[in-house]
N, C-alpha and C positions, 0 to 999 in steps of 0.2 A: 764723121759723126752722123751726118744727115743720111748717108747710105745705110748705116746700121739701123737707124730709127725707121727708115722707110722699109727696110727688109723685115724688121720685127713687126711692124704694122701690117705688112702684106701677109706674113705667115699667120698672124693672129686672125686676120680677116678671113683668110682661106680656111683655117681650122673651124672658125665659127660658122661659116657657110656650109662646110661639109657636115659638121655635127648637127645642123638643122635639117639636112636633107634626108638622111637615113637614121633611124633609131632601131634599137633592138626591142622587139616586142616579145614578151613572155606570155605563155598561156598554157591551158590544159584542155585535153580532149577526153570526153566522157561518153558513155552510153549507159543509160539507166543507172547513173551514179557510180559506174565502174570505170576506172581510168583505162584508156585504150593504149596499148603498146604498138609501136611500129606503124603508126598512121603517117602517111606522106603529107607533109605540109608544104604546099607549093605557092610561092609568090609569082603569079603569072606575069605581073608587070615587070618585075626585076629579073625574072627567069632564074630564080634560085629556089632551093628546096632543102628541107630537113625532115627528120622523123621524130616522132614522140618517143620518150623513154618509157620504162616500166611503170612510172607513175602517171603517164599520160602528158608529161610536160614537154614543151618545146620552146625554142627561142629562134627568131628569124628577123632579118633586117627588113624594115618596112618604111614607107612614106605614106602620108595621107593620100587617099584615092587608090592605093594599091589594091589589087584583087588577090585574095588568098583562096586556095582550093585545098580542101581536106579530103584525102582519098584513102580508102582501105577496101579491099575486094569484098569483104563480108558486110559492108555498110553502104548506105546511099551516100554519094559524095555531097559535100557541103561547100558552098561558095560564100565568101564574106568580103565585103568592101570595107577597107580600113578608113577610119575617120581620125581626126586629130584627138578626139576624146578617147578613142581606143588606145592611142599611143600614150597619152597623158596618164591614163589609168594603169597601163602596162600589166593587165591581168585579164587576157581574153579567155573566156570559157566557151567551149564549143561542145554541143551535144549532138552526137551522131545517132542515126536510126538504123537498126539492124535490118538487113534485107531478109525478106521471107525466104525460107528454104523450099525450093521446088522439088517435089518427090516424083520419081518416074512412075511408080506404081504403088498402090495401097491394096493389101490383101486382108480381107476380114474373114475370120474363121469363127466357128462356134465351138466353145469348149464346154463339155458336159462334166459336171462334178458329181461324184457319188452322193446319194442321199444319206444324210446322217440323222439318226434319231428315231 
């Protein structure tokens, strides 16, 4: 009887400690109020990653003080440090900024229109 009780308490304590270490954080990634698809969401601390879906949504395991990195080739990357408040709210919203497109060459020409009238 004691062995069963100790085993049950041990399992419960282990489950409780594991559940407090990592939590699933949900969020959305936008740019100019448009959801971004296929943005790489990387937990640098835990060395895990995921991608956003068509609605810009993602879910990833985090702990307080973890560092998240949001990366897409057309946008400036964003770094975010997770707090307990972020985990409790469970709705992280990230706004990414579009990189300017560099042009190789710009050609300006004059167009003459026929005179009407």
